[in-house]
Residue, then its C-alpha position, 0 to 999 in steps of 0.5 A: m500500500t502506498t502512503r501519501a506523505p510530504l517529500g522529505a518526511w518519508r521513512s526509509p529502511i536505508t538507515a545510517a547504519r546500513v550506509a556505514v556497512a555499505s561504505a566498505g572500500l575495495g581497491a589496490l588490486a594486484v595479481d600474483g599468478a593464480a592469486i588475486y589480492w586487494l584491500e578492503g576498508r572495513p568501517e566496522e573494524g574502526g576503518r582498518s584496511v585489510l589485505v585479502r587474497w583470493r584463489a579459486d580453491s580457497g576463495a577470499v581469505d584475510v592476509t593481514p590480521p588485526p591490528w595490522n592496517v595496510r595503508t601508506r601516507v605518502h602524499e597524505y592520500g596514500g595508495g600503492s600500500f602493498t605489492v606482491a610477487d611469488g607469494v611474498v607480500c610487502f606492505a606499509n603499516l599505518l601506525d608506524q609507516r614502516l614496510y613489512r614483509q609477510d611470507g605465506g601465513s607467517a607473521p609480518r617482519p619489518l623491512t625498513p627501520d623505525g623513523a620518519w620515512r614513508f613508502a608506497d607504490g612498490v615493484v619487486s625485482a627478483r633479479h635484485g632481491a629488492l623492492f623499488c618504491v616511492g620514498e618520502d622522508h619526513g625527517t629533513g626538518g622542512e618540506p618532506a623529501n621525495c625520491l625513489v628508493r631500493i629496499d632489500l627484500d631480506g631487510r638486511a640493508a638500509p634503504v638506498v635512494v636511487a633517484r632524487g631531484h624532483d619534488f614528487y615521484a610515482s609509478p616505478r615500473l620494471a621492464p619484464d626482464g628487470d633491466r629497465l625502470a620507468w617512473l613519473a616525476w614532477r615539480h612544484p607548482d604542478m599537480p600530476w594532472d597538470g604536468t609530469e615527466l616520464w623517465v627511464a633508466e637502465v638497472d645494473a646488477s647492483g640495483e643502481l640506475r644508469d643513464p636516467r633520461q626523460v622520454v616524454g612529458g613536461r609542464d604542459e602534458a600530464v603523463v600517467e600510468p606507465l606500463w612496460v609492454s616489452g623490454d623496449s616498449v612502454q605504454f602510458v596515458s597522456d593528455r597531449s591531445g586534450w584528452w587522456n589517451l593511450y600511447r606507446l613509446e617504441a624505439g624512441h617514437i611515440r604512437a597514439l593507440s586509439p585517439l578518442d575524445a574520451e578519458f583513459a585515466r583519472p587524476p592520480w590523487l592516489l598512487g597505484f591507479g591502473h586503467h589499462a592492461v596488456l592481455d596475453d594475446g597482445t590486445v589492450l583492455c582499458a577503462f575509459a570515460r565519456e560524459g562522466v561514465w566509465r566503460l570497458g574496452r578492448l583495443d586492437v593495437g594494430t588497427g586502433v579499433l576499440d570495441e566496447a565490452a558489455t558490462p553493467y559497470r559505470e565505474i572501473s578502476f585498478l584494472r590488472a591483467a590476469p590469467g585468462g583475462a583481467v580483474f578490476v574494481g567495478a561499480s554499477a548503478l544497482e549494486a555495490p562495488a565489487v572485485v570483478r574477474w573478466d574472461v577474455g574468451s567469453g567476455a563474461s564478468t564474475v564477481l569475486r567479492r562485493a564491498t558488502a553482502a547487504v543488497l538494497d531493494p532495487t525498487l528503492v534505488s534512484e538511478a543517476q540521470p546524467f544531465p548537461f546544463p547551461s552555466v555562466a558565460g556560455r559554459v556548459a556544465h554537467g551533473f547527475y540527477y537523482p529523483p526521490r524514490n520510495p515505493a511505499y510513499a507518494a508525494p501530495a499533489g503539487d509538492r516538490p522535493p527538497l533538493i541537495v546539491r552535492c559538490h565533490g572534492g578534489p576539486t579535480a575529481s568527479a561525481s559518479a553514476t554508480l550506486d552510492p548508499a549515502v545518496q539513496f539514504w536521501t532519495s528514499r526519504g523524499f529528497a532529490l539530489v544533484d551531483v555536480d561535475y562543475a568546471g574543473s572536474s575530471g572526465y571531460g578532457r583537459a580543457y574542461r579540467r583547466l577551467l578551474q585555473g585561477a577561478w577556484g571559488v568562482v566557477d565551481v560555485e557558479d556551476c553548483v548554483q546554476a545546477a540548483h536553478f536548473a533543477v528548480a526550472r525543471g520542476w525537480a525541486d522546491p526553490e525554498r528548500l535547496v541545500v548544498r553539501g560537500s567535502s574537502a574542496g567541495g566543503f569550500t564550494v559549499l561555504c563560498a556558495l553560502a557566502f557569495h550567493d543567496v540561493f541555498a537555505a542551508g549548507a553542510s561542510y565536511y572537512g571543508i576550507g574556510d580560510l585559504e591563507a591559513l590553509r597555505a600555512e597548514t596543508h601538506k606538501f602534495e597540495s602546498h602549491y596547488d592553490q597557486s594554479l587554482i587562485g593565483p601566485y602568493p603573496e602577489r595575489r593575496e587579495l584574491y585569497v582573502a576575497r575568496s575565503p568564506l571566513h572573511a565573508v562571514e557577514r554575508i552568510r545568513r543561512p544555517v551551516i553544519f560542520f563535520q571535522g576529523l580531529d586527525d585531519r592533516i590535509v584540511p586541519p580542524g582549525q578551519a571548521k573551528a574558526m568558521a563555526a566560531a565566526l558564524r556563532a558570533r553573528g548569531i547564525r545557526v551552527e552545528h560543529l561536530t568533531f570526531a577523534g581518530e578520523g582524518h580526511g574522510f571518515r572511515r569508522a562506522e560510528t562516525i558515518v552513522r553519527a554524521l548522517e543522522a545529525e545531517l538529516a536532523f539538521y535539514r529537517e529542522v532548518l527546512h521546516l520539514p514535517a516529522e518523519i512518517p511513523 
């Protein structure tokens, strides 16, 4: 039976606790013979990251028992936390950031000394009995020093720096015979999606690098994800055409494999991403995105023909070649993310593990509807619309839903068209939601990504505001009940929208930025110069930093705000939310400020996720004057 009830007051079986359970993360895949490894982030275990191994005869089993937490903090965002070869696992432990070796079922033993170093993104060289990886030295007394490091697999020798001189390093990759190493490097003020260099060197018998040379890339070309095809052929992704496309470097010549207006990579916020692999028959399996939606393709390198594989997945990442095909993490519109095995012969996909065993009733699921929309100065922006959906309820005639405008983080990141229980938490209660891929988002080419250059806090905010206007014009939302929410850089967009526009009735900032100048003094190395491309050179354009900081415009914020902040956040420190909340309270603005001990940049613990969602829902219902939830 259907109950007629006001939008926003519907009762839903998708509780905050169910969202927390479904927030388990999957990623960082590795293939070792017939075994497949991946990481699972488990909210119910305090957010612990667990290494899991799958074999056909045993299924999925945990490799790292409690209290081991497989996570590196290189670049703070981490990634590339483990590598495996011939059954030997090397991983970074969150607590001390040391590298450990684990053989079979034996206890992990340290490979690196206790100290101020961090390690990530490693590759094993059996020939040298060593691991080549990214190193980050925090004992220099100033900015951490990044480099490439060789680590003895027996742990008998101290780590040796084999390459230094750039501000950042990533993706050390060995040729099949172990004689050559490729890697990426870049310098301040660039981010790895702005400009990187691909380097290659010979590796001598002692493990030293000889004749290192830059082979492609520069400040105006972002090269990512190098992969050796043979001893003299490197495959990589470059945006030299304006799109992240696949290329090969062979005998000193660069060849485009299949030029398309599509993205074959995403911004490397994390180390260890992979979106292409070479199969046993020489064809390339690749993930690529068009209009923000990811697809799986099989590329004939000789003809350049790319055939799209039929899969239900709208997000594909951590793609790796495996015997008989490939494995990847895939997410669809109706099911939770999964580790997927793809068969090269049949084209069939088999799920090896889902992020959660809990299944949402498909009649409750609101599917993403992509929509382009007009924005300021003739710009066309993009987004995904989720209408309210709950078969137990119907809205009163003429009622339009409260709308949540969601601003993704990064800001060089993107919205997703896949099932997100946190979205369904809202839509099943009668809220509508639009997830905005504002100017600067990835997935739409380099030119769209660079629209944010010098315009952060302006064009992203304009696009989120225009998305709200578009939704109202389409009849998707009640113009008096518009709210805006976002995390990290998205939290900054939220606060700017409230300070510089009068559209939204309330806002929710998850570990967002309020003071751009303070952030410069507090943030970590990886993003320490990012603001100079997003805003302008500092201190020459200090007036822009002040003008665009919501903290300096609190007198213009008239709407209620709720803040959520992890107290261990080293990317956007807790002082940002604290200062904003205090300044708004001093003006008599309705404010809530929730802090969480033990949480960093992004919430991982089940109890945090539950408390935050329940508090946000109660806040919206109060400030939007929504009716009490239907019993």
